[in-house]
C-alpha positions as CSV (number, residue, x, y, z in Angstrom):
1,M,26.4,-40.9,-185.4
2,A,26.1,-43.5,-188.1
3,E,26.7,-46.9,-187.2
4,I,29.6,-48.7,-188.9
5,N,28.7,-52.0,-190.7
6,E,30.3,-54.7,-192.4
7,P,30.1,-54.4,-196.2
8,Q,28.1,-57.0,-198.3
9,K,30.3,-59.6,-199.7
10,V,31.3,-59.8,-203.4
11,L,32.7,-62.2,-206.0
12,P,36.3,-61.9,-207.1
13,I,37.1,-61.5,-210.8
14,A,40.0,-61.5,-212.9
15,G,40.7,-60.6,-216.5
16,L,43.7,-62.1,-218.2
17,I,45.4,-60.8,-221.3
18,C,48.1,-63.2,-222.8
19,A,49.7,-64.2,-226.1
20,H,49.8,-67.9,-225.5
21,D,47.1,-70.4,-224.3
22,F,48.3,-71.1,-220.6
23,T,45.3,-69.6,-218.9
24,A,44.5,-72.9,-217.3
25,D,47.9,-72.6,-215.4
26,M,46.9,-69.1,-214.4
27,C,43.4,-70.1,-213.3
28,H,44.9,-72.9,-211.2
29,E,47.3,-70.4,-209.5
30,L,44.6,-67.9,-209.0
31,S,42.1,-70.3,-207.5
32,T,44.3,-71.0,-204.5
33,E,43.7,-67.5,-203.5
34,F,40.5,-66.5,-205.2
35,G,38.5,-69.6,-205.0
36,P,37.2,-72.0,-207.6
37,V,36.4,-70.7,-211.2
38,I,32.7,-70.7,-211.4
39,L,32.3,-68.7,-214.6
40,K,34.7,-67.9,-217.4
41,S,34.0,-65.8,-220.6
42,E,34.9,-66.9,-224.2
43,V,38.3,-66.1,-225.3
44,V,38.4,-63.0,-227.4
45,R,40.9,-61.3,-229.5
46,F,42.5,-58.2,-227.5
47,D,43.3,-55.6,-230.0
48,H,42.1,-52.4,-228.2
49,T,45.6,-51.1,-227.5
50,T,49.2,-51.8,-228.5
51,Y,50.3,-51.1,-224.8
52,Y,51.2,-54.8,-224.1
53,N,52.7,-55.6,-227.5
54,K,56.3,-54.9,-226.7
55,E,56.3,-57.0,-223.6
56,M,53.8,-59.9,-224.6
57,G,53.6,-59.8,-228.2
58,S,50.9,-58.6,-230.6
59,D,48.6,-61.7,-231.0
60,L,47.0,-61.3,-227.5
61,T,43.7,-62.6,-226.3
62,R,41.5,-61.7,-223.4
63,Q,39.4,-63.9,-221.1
64,W,37.5,-62.9,-217.8
65,Y,37.0,-65.3,-214.7
66,V,34.7,-65.3,-211.9
67,F,35.7,-67.2,-208.6
68,G,33.3,-68.7,-206.3
69,D,34.2,-67.7,-202.9
70,L,32.5,-64.8,-201.5
71,I,35.0,-62.0,-200.0
72,L,34.9,-58.8,-198.5
73,P,35.7,-55.9,-200.8
74,D,38.9,-54.9,-198.8
75,T,40.5,-58.2,-199.9
76,L,41.4,-56.5,-203.2
77,V,44.8,-55.5,-202.1
78,K,45.7,-59.0,-201.2
79,L,44.3,-60.2,-204.5
80,K,46.3,-57.7,-206.5
81,H,49.5,-58.8,-204.8
82,K,48.7,-62.3,-205.6
83,A,48.1,-61.4,-209.2
84,N,51.3,-59.7,-209.4
85,A,53.1,-62.7,-207.9
86,V,51.5,-65.0,-210.5
87,E,52.7,-62.8,-213.4
88,K,56.2,-62.8,-212.1
89,K,56.1,-66.4,-211.7
90,Y,55.6,-67.0,-215.6
91,P,58.2,-64.6,-217.3
92,N,58.8,-64.6,-221.0
93,K,62.3,-65.3,-222.4
94,N,63.0,-61.5,-222.3
95,G,62.1,-61.2,-218.6
96,G,58.7,-59.6,-219.1
97,R,55.4,-60.8,-218.6
98,K,53.5,-63.5,-220.5
99,V,50.3,-62.4,-219.1
100,N,48.6,-59.4,-217.5
101,I,46.2,-60.2,-214.6
102,D,43.7,-57.7,-213.7
103,P,41.9,-58.6,-210.5
104,G,38.8,-57.0,-209.3
105,L,35.2,-57.7,-207.9
106,I,31.6,-57.7,-208.8
107,S,29.3,-56.3,-206.3
108,L,25.6,-55.9,-206.7
109,S,26.2,-52.2,-207.7
110,N,29.5,-52.1,-209.7
111,L,32.6,-53.8,-211.1
112,V,35.8,-52.7,-209.3
113,L,39.2,-53.3,-210.7
114,V,42.7,-52.6,-208.9
115,S,45.8,-51.3,-210.3
116,T,49.3,-50.3,-209.1
117,K,49.0,-47.1,-211.2
118,N,47.4,-44.0,-209.9
119,Y,45.1,-41.9,-212.0
120,S,42.6,-39.1,-211.4
121,H,39.6,-41.5,-210.6
122,R,41.4,-44.1,-208.6
123,I,41.4,-44.3,-204.8
124,Y,44.5,-45.5,-203.0
125,L,43.7,-48.6,-200.9
126,G,47.2,-49.2,-199.4
127,Q,50.2,-51.1,-200.0
128,G,50.7,-49.5,-203.4
129,I,47.2,-50.5,-204.7
130,Y,44.5,-48.3,-206.3
131,A,40.8,-49.2,-207.2
132,E,38.6,-47.7,-209.6
133,V,34.8,-48.4,-210.3
134,T,34.9,-49.5,-213.8
135,L,31.2,-50.3,-214.2
136,V,28.2,-49.4,-212.5
137,Y,24.9,-51.4,-212.3
138,K,21.8,-49.2,-213.0
139,D,18.5,-49.5,-214.8
140,G,18.9,-53.1,-214.8
141,R,22.5,-53.5,-216.6
142,F,26.1,-52.6,-216.3
143,N,27.0,-49.2,-217.7
144,S,30.3,-47.7,-218.6
145,L,32.1,-44.7,-217.1
146,D,34.1,-42.1,-219.0
147,W,37.3,-44.2,-218.1
148,T,36.0,-47.6,-218.7
149,Y,38.4,-49.7,-220.9
150,P,37.1,-50.4,-224.3
151,D,37.0,-54.2,-223.8
152,Y,34.8,-53.8,-220.7
153,R,32.3,-51.7,-222.6
154,E,31.8,-54.4,-225.3
155,N,28.4,-56.2,-225.3
156,M,29.9,-59.7,-224.8
157,A,31.7,-58.2,-221.7
158,L,28.5,-56.6,-220.3
159,K,26.5,-59.7,-220.8
160,F,29.3,-61.6,-219.0
161,F,29.2,-59.4,-216.0
162,A,25.6,-59.4,-215.7
163,R,25.6,-63.2,-215.5
164,A,28.4,-62.7,-212.7
165,R,26.2,-60.2,-210.9
166,A,23.1,-62.9,-211.1
167,I,25.4,-65.5,-209.7
168,L,26.5,-63.1,-206.9
169,K,22.8,-62.3,-206.1
170,D,22.0,-66.0,-205.8
171,K,24.9,-66.7,-203.6
172,L,24.0,-63.7,-201.3
173,A,20.3,-64.8,-201.0
174,E,21.7,-68.4,-200.1
175,T,24.0,-67.0,-197.5
176,Q,21.2,-64.9,-196.0
177,S,18.9,-68.0,-196.0
178,A,21.6,-70.0,-194.2
179,V,22.1,-67.2,-191.6
180,S,18.3,-66.8,-190.9
181,G,17.8,-70.5,-190.8
182,E,15.3,-70.6,-193.5
């Protein structure tokens, strides 16, 4: 019988889509649960879909954040519930969202996002939350899958997530050194 082992820790991430520049407020809110922001992407125009336009407007931007506290992967359910609570805390004048927050994780082998929506490639984690592997790390770089969102396929995003993975690798090495007393 195989031995059950604790999984390797990961870094939490969040992708924000919004129409107004109030990501600093969102980061502060998320940092209380996710840990300090240690890396953020440039702000880019989000025009890959009109899905959010009715709720949040048409002049949307996207920015990704990496948070510094190593976590266990099963923390994703809690992070998604926190992200949903933050979205609800900042409603627009029509009662909809001002921001869409997509939490996830970076591991050495992949990038995983969580959602409240099921789909054929998603796995139910519990408490109404599903997970999907969005990018896989292979041949020295992140690679997209058939269902990877278009903005996660862009070169800027792939480079950003590679930097996040390098930070994770260093943090895991530091943790291992501390545990072994080196």
